[in-house]
BAVEX-465792 format. One record per residue (C-alpha): residue in three letters; x, y, z. Coordinates in pm, whole numbers, plus 50000, padded with zeros to 5 digits. Example, Ala and Ser with C-alpha at 12.3 -4.5 7.8 and 13.67 -1.06 7.14 Angstrom:
BEGIN
Ala512304955050780
Ser513674989450714
This chain:
BEGIN
Met500005000050000
Ser501345034049903
Gly501985061150161
Ile499185082250011
His496645053950038
Arg497805045550391
Arg497275081850507
Ala493855082850343
Leu492875050650521
Leu494055064050855
Arg492015095850807
Thr488945075150726
Val489405053451036
Ala489935084251255
Ala486845100951118
Gly484825069451181
Ala486065067751538
Ala485205104251600
Ala481735102151448
Pro479995086751755
Ala481375114351979
Val480155141251739
Leu476735125051719
Ala476575122552098
Arg477375159652137
Ser474775168551875
Ala472145147752052
Ala473005163552386
Ala472745198452237
Ala469375190452079
Ser467885179352412
Trp469495206252628
Pro468535215652895
Glu467325184353071
Gln468345195453422
Pro468825228053615
Val471635251153502
Arg474165264953754
Leu475205301253710
Ile478315305653923
Cys478915340654055
Pro482435345254197
Phe481255374554412
Ala479675375354755
Ala475935370654797
Gly474045403254831
Gly476545424554641
Pro475635443254322
Thr477065416754089
Asp475225389154274
Val471975409054257
Ala472375413553879
Ala473245376653831
Arg470095366254018
Leu467935389453809
Val469305373553491
Ala468995338253633
Asp465385344053742
Gly464535357253399
Met466215327753225
Thr464225303953445
Gly461085318553288
Val462475314252937
Leu464155279952953
Pro462365247353045
Gln464695242853343
Arg465645264653641
Val468795285753640
Leu470295286753990
Val472935311354110
Glu475775296654314
Asn478215319954490
Arg481775306754481
Thr484195332254626
Gly487895331354710
Ser491185346254583
Gly489275374654423
Val487225357454155
Val489695329154095
Val487925301154285
Gly484555305354117
Thr486065311353775
Glu488265280553801
Ala485225259353889
Val483595268653559
Ala486805264853356
Lys487085228753476
Ala483365220153460
Pro481935197553186
Ala481265217352870
Asp477625206752854
Gly475795239652913
Tyr474895231853275
Thr477625252553442
Leu478035289153350
Leu479915319053487
Tyr478575354053562
Ser481555377153596
Thr482835412253536
Ile485865432353426
Ala487745411853689
His487895383853430
Ala489955406153197
Val492815411253443
Leu493185376453589
Arg496335368053394
Pro498545396953511
Leu497155397353865
Phe497345359553917
Pro500215346753700
Asn499995311053834
Leu496425303553728
Ser495525267653645
Phe493325279953359
Asp493405305953083
Pro490695332953110
Leu490495335752730
Lys491195300852597
Asp489175281552856
Phe485965301952823
Arg483405309352558
Pro481505342252603
Val477745338152580
Ala476555374152607
Leu477575408252734
Ala474725416952970
Gly475535453153048
Thr478085480153121
Ile478455503053425
Pro480205536753391
Met482355553553655
Leu481695587153818
Leu484635609453913
Met483705625554246
Val485595649854465
Asn485175663054816
Asn483145695154825
Ala486125714354967
Val488255706954659
Pro488675739954472
Ala488655724054124
Arg485285729853958
Asn485915708853648
Leu488145680853524
Gln490845703053375
Glu491165722653699
Leu491495689853891
Ile494235677953655
Ala496065711053698
Met495725707954075
Phe497205672854077
Arg499975683453842
Ser500955712954062
Lys501535690954369
Pro502615655754266
Gly502015629654538
Gln500235654354769
Tyr496705641654708
Asp494955608154764
Tyr492355588354573
Gly490355558754697
Ser489435525754538
Ser487295495754627
Gly490425473954633
Ala493715468254452
Gly493185454954100
Gly489445462054099
Ala487515481753839
Val487775514454032
His491535511054073
Leu492015502553705
Ala489815530953581
Thr491595556253802
Glu495045545453690
Leu493935548253328
Phe492705583653397
Leu495955593853568
His497975579453278
Gln495935596053004
Ala495975629253192
Gly499755629953159
Gly501075605853418
Leu499665623253727
Lys501055612554066
Val498185607354311
Asn498415583454608
His496255552254597
Ile494325543054914
Pro492635509054871
Tyr489555499955074
Arg487585467955120
Gly484785478554888
Ser483275511954792
Ala481195517155106
Pro484145522655345
Ala485735547855107
Met482745571055079
Pro482955584955437
Asp486615593955380
Leu485665612355061
Leu482965631355250
Asn485225641455538
Gly488115651655316
Asn490555623255385
Leu490295615155013
Thr490495641054738
Met488975619954463
Phe486995587954416
Leu486325574754064
Asn483565551454178
Val481075529953990
Ala478105551953910
Ser475625530754105
Asp477515538154427
Gly478045575154365
Ile474925590154209
Ala473015594454535
Ser475755614454708
Val476055637654408
Gln472295642654394
Arg472275650854767
Gly475115675654718
Thr477465658354963
Thr480035653154685
Arg480635668954343
Ala480925649654018
Leu483305663253755
Ala482965636653482
Val481375603453389
Ser483395576653208
Ser480765565652955
Ala480335577852599
Gln477045594952695
Arg475975614553001
Leu474005597153274
Pro470245603753267
Gln470315607453645
Leu473035634653627
Pro472455652853298
Asp474685682253396
Val477795660753452
Pro479925659353134
Thr481635628652995
Phe485435627053016
Ala485545633752644
Glu483415664852681
Ala485615675852972
Gly488735674652754
Leu490105639252797
Thr488945627752457
Glu490365592452459
Tyr489095582552802
Glu486255557552836
Ala485935530953105
Tyr483345506853234
Thr482985477353452
Trp480745451853285
His478795419653330
Met479225389453103
Ile477965353553094
Phe480525326853003
Ala480465289652928
Pro483385265052926
Ala485285267752597
Ala484185234552447
Thr480455240452501
Pro478665231552174
Thr477665260851956
Pro473935251751950
Ile473835253752331
Val475745286552339
Asp473335300752081
Gln470335289552287
Leu471845305552596
Asn472515337952411
Glu468935339052284
Ala467595332952636
Val469805359752793
Asn468895385852531
Lys465205377952569
Val465495384352942
Leu467475416552889
Arg464735430152661
Thr462005427552927
Pro460915460853081
Asn461195446953435
Leu464825436153393
Gln465735468653219
Gln464255488953507
Arg466035467753768
Phe469335471153583
Ser468785508653551
Asp468345510253929
Leu471815494453953
Ser473165519453693
Ile473775490653453
Gln473415500453089
Val471685470252934
Arg473115454152620
Thr470395435652430
Asp472215430352100
Ser475185409652217
Thr476095378052028
Pro478735352652127
Ala480985367851859
Thr480555404051971
Ala480945393652336
Leu484225376552248
Ala485425407652063
Trp484545429052366
Leu486385405552600
Gln489495404952382
Ser489535442852354
Glu488965448252727
Thr491595422352817
Ala494235439452604
Lys493285473552742
Trp493225465153112
Glu496165441153110
Gly498155470352974
Val496955492553259
Val497845466253521
Arg501355461553386
Gly501965498353316
Ala500905508853666
Gly502605479253834
Ile499365468254001
Thr499595437554223
Val497275420154468
Asn498225402454791
């Protein structure tokens, strides 16, 4: 037998051996879901991400023939819960609900047992949350350019707060400081946004670039002042607060975001069904109102392909910020 014929025979045998596995996956996808689906949230129960995950899960339960149950798996930031999904069977019954934290896992945790890009398949981008740059009322700067000039005049003399090292607030602030010309402002990390707000109010912090959902109320009450919002459009709740672009930092835009993931090898028909279910939930008036209450800007047009493109873009962007600013976590 010639070498050509031998290789052709081997390919035929290999294809025949693989056929039952392909048929089995196709059959499983056609009958999915036959049991409840777990949506793992690597954040603590009761927090804003958990609340959003439960809203999506409850909505999906009304769309799919099986229940979608949220399971909180915390530890090492989001590593423990994310790893559980990376190593779960790729059958559509274990999903991940995560945030911008997924995009910076590689530089912050270099010894991961999984790859945040290669081991996951984005299902849908559920929504984005802009940041609100707030200052203490005693700060003399009345707009973003005056604040930048103030920071530039006294390098290292002012402090900003964050909800924790390596979190969305920390990343967004470092990006702002870099794009504003490499400003030197001291970072004071807190265990969440709530403990930082009193220090902003009493003047121990000069600035807090917080997620909008945690900052709008204080601005509306007049206990802090907002100088800019990090989204492409102004916030409906604060129509007088300009975007960073309008305030003169034309390249600046930053969000935290919510995304649903499946293990990488999950069959395409199941991922497509999941995407359809998520988008159907996100289009309901009730979910849109609840997300608006959390300052989440709903995305109802996300496909697995556009979600992947978003993840790749955000990963490149924020990994660069982490490395450029030398951000580490304990």
